[in-house]
N, C-alpha and C positions, 0 to 999 in steps of 0.2 A: 587153929583147927577149923574155925569158921570159914576162913579164906579158902582152904583146901576143899571144904564141902561145897562152897559156892562155885569154885572152879569145876568140880565134878558135876554139879547140877547143870551148869551152863553148857558143858561139853556134851552131856547126855541129852539135853533138850535140843541142841543143834542136831544131834544124830537122829533123834526121834522125828524132828521136822523133816529131815532129809529122807528118812525111811517112809514116812506117811505121804510125802509129796513126790512119789516116784515119777521121774522123767518130767517133772514140772519145773521149768526154768525159774519162775518166781519163787517156788519153794526152795530150790537150790540156792538162790540168792539170799533168801531169808535165813536159811541155815548158816550161810557164811557170815551174815551180819550178826546173828546171835553168837556164833562161835568167837568171832574176832572181838565183839564188844565184851563178851564175858571174859575172854582172856586178857583184854586190856584193863578192864575194871578190877579184876581179881588177881592181877599179876603179883607175885611175891615181893618185889622190891618197892612197891608203893606203900607209903606210910599213912 
């Protein structure tokens, strides 16, 4: 359950960064880094 919650938080954090940094290339890049890092860290098959 904690892993799903962390996945949820990382994806919403990336969306918030993307929303708040409208049309800013560094913010778009940061959003991608947050999303991919969160998805990689909290992926379900990791033990």
